[in-house]
N, C-alpha and C positions, 0 to 999 in steps of 0.2 A: 858379201863379204868387203870390208873395206880396208886393203893395205897401206894406201895412202903414201907410197914410197917416196918420201920430199927427195931422194937423192937420184932418182928414176929420173932423166931428162926426155919425155914422151917428145916433145915439140923443137927442135935447135933451128932457127932462120939464122944464116951469117951473110953479111956482104950482101944482103938481096936489092936488088935493082931493076925497076919494072918501069915501063913504058906506055903512055897512050899516042901513038903516032913518033913522031918527034918530041914531044912532053916528057922528059925523064921526071916519074912521081916518086920513086923512091930511089934513094941515095946508099947504099949500102947498109940497111936497116937490119940490126941483129937484135933476136932474142930468145930467151928460153921458157920454158914452160916443164914444170916439171907434173909429176905423176899424181893426181887429186887433187892439183892446185888450180885456183884461181886467180887469172890474171886480168888487170884492167889495162886497155889502153888507151890512151886521151890525146886526146890535141885538135887543133884547130879544125873547121869544117875546109876538108878541099887540101890537106895535108897527107893523105894517103893512106888513112886507117883501113879505108874498106877495099883500096888495091892491096896491101896487104892480108885481109883475111883471103881474098877471092884468089891471090897469088898459092895458096896454101893448098886452098880446097881445088885448082887446077882449073878455075875461069878466068884466069887473068894470067898470059903467058909473062915469063921472068927472064930478060935478057941477060943477067948474072948472078951469081951467088948458089946461097945454097940452100935448103928446106928440109932438113931429116926428119923424118915422122917413125920414131922407136928405131933410131939408128939407120934410116934408109935414105938414101936419097927421094925424093917424090918429083922433083922438077920434071918435066917431061912425060909425068904419067898422066893418063885420063883420068877426068875429074871421080866417071863410076865406079874406077878403081881405086881412087884415093876414099871413096866413101866405104868400100869396100873392105877396106884395110883397116877402119874406124874414127876415119873424121868425118862430121858432119856440118853444114853450114845452115844456120839459120838467116836469113837477110833480112833486113831495113822492112822489105816487102812484105813477110812471112809467106807468099806464095804457097796459102792453102787454098783447095778447091769448095766454093764457098756452095756450090750445088750438090754438095754430097757429104755425109753424116759425120759427125767426128772421130765414130769407127773406122769409117773408110779411108780418110784422111791419115790414121795413124796405121793402119793396115799398108798404106802405098809408103810409109817409110820402111818397112822390111822386104824390101824388092831386090837387095842383093844376098847373093848365093849363103853368105856367113849369116845374115840375119834371117833368111828365110827356117833356118834350122832351131831359130829360137822365138818364135812368133809368140808362142803361149807365155814363156818366162818373160819375154819384153815387156807384152800388154801387162802383168801381172806387176811387174817393177814399177812401169809407167804408172798405174792405177793408185800404188803403193802412194806416188809421190805427187801425183795430182789428183786427188778422190773427185776434182769437179768433174775432169773428163771423163770418169766412169758415170756420172750422174746427166752429162751431158751427151753420154753414148751414141743414144740413136737421133740425134739434134740436127738440124743441118747448122754445118760452119758458118754460114753465111749469115747466121741468128745467133752467135757469139759475140760477145762484149769483143770491145780490143785487149781488154788482159787478157779474157777469155780464150781469143784467137791467138796471141799472142803463148801462153801456154800450150798449145796446141800445137803449133810450130816447132816448139822446144822439145816436146814430144812425141812426135814424127820425129825427131832426128835421133834421142833416143832408141827410136823403134827399128833405127837400122844398125844399133848394136856400137852405140859411137863409145870411144875411148877418149875423143878429144870434142869438145862442141866449138864452133866458131858464133857468136852470137853477135851479129851486129844491133847497133842502136835499139834495144830491148825497151826502152822506156820510151821512143820518141812518139810524139802523137796521143799520150794518154794522162788521163787523171792523175794526180796523187795516188789515190786508192789503187787503182788500176799498177802503176809503178810498185809500191810496196808489195802487190799479189806477184807480179811479175820476179823483183827481185827474191821473194820471199821463196817462190819455186828454185832458183838457184842456188841459194842458202840450202834449202834442202837434197839438191844435189851434193853440194859442198861435204856436207855434214854426214849424209848416207850412204853415198859411193866414193870410187875411187876415179871417176872420169874428171879429166881437165877441161878448164872451161878458159876460153879467153873472149874476153867481153871489148868492144868499141861503144863507148857510153859517151855522152857528155855533161848526162848528172852525175855529178862527180861525187856530190854526198851518197847515192844509192850505191854507185858501183864501192867506194873505198868501205862500205859496208860489209861488203861480201867479199871483197879482194883480199889476197895472201901477198899480192905483191903489184908493182903499177911500170907501167912505160911511158912516156911521154914523146911522139913522133910529132916532129915540127919538119915542115919544108922537106917531106922525106927522109929526114935522120933522126934515129931516137936519140935523145938527147937527156934523157932524164930516166933511169931506173933506181926504183925502193922500196921496201919490206913497207904495204899499204900503213900500220900501225907505227911508221914514223916520217911521215908526212899529212902537211895540212893542207885543207882544201885552200886554201887561200894562196899558199906555194906554189901549187899546179896551176891555179890559175894565173899568177904573176906570171909561171914560164911561159904560158902561151902567149905572151905579148912580149 
């Protein structure tokens, strides 16, 4: 059942700062995501987008600021505990297990205690969103196309019983047809669930087509926030420079 409570903030990042050694990457970055909302995070390469995602899921320590998930502070929380709370991170690398089947990869997504109670339900949910994964159930993951492997990575994230998906560069390295496949999958999540999605993406057209709102991150700072329907691709690209 879809509630899509646009007034419920599921993720709130406030004045976040992150460093790699002595290099400060994020400078008081702030953004919010509502329940059931798709938010696209744009910006030049190397300006902190992936760092922000990794900070949310506990893979990159934050030096200052706050990250509230469903109203509770998660800075300092172990990454596996953040997954159990309902945050799933799909990295640019995908990290699927090529020598395992699609089914086995999906099952690995349900490793946390909360998800283990809903394995059957979540399998049905993932297969309803992505029938192609059901068709490829016994196929080795290493034989999937690029687009199918991206969908598998998203499906595995959903198997964790996620409430928030963090998706890093889902279209990178894919053909135009496969890009449409991946963003079509994200659009089905938006239309059929109340799961929130934060996408880091360079392909502005694809991301704008599914996003409710956009943020622009430049030199580690959020410099723009707008409803997706109120901004043009050219305005975003101009803001990059």
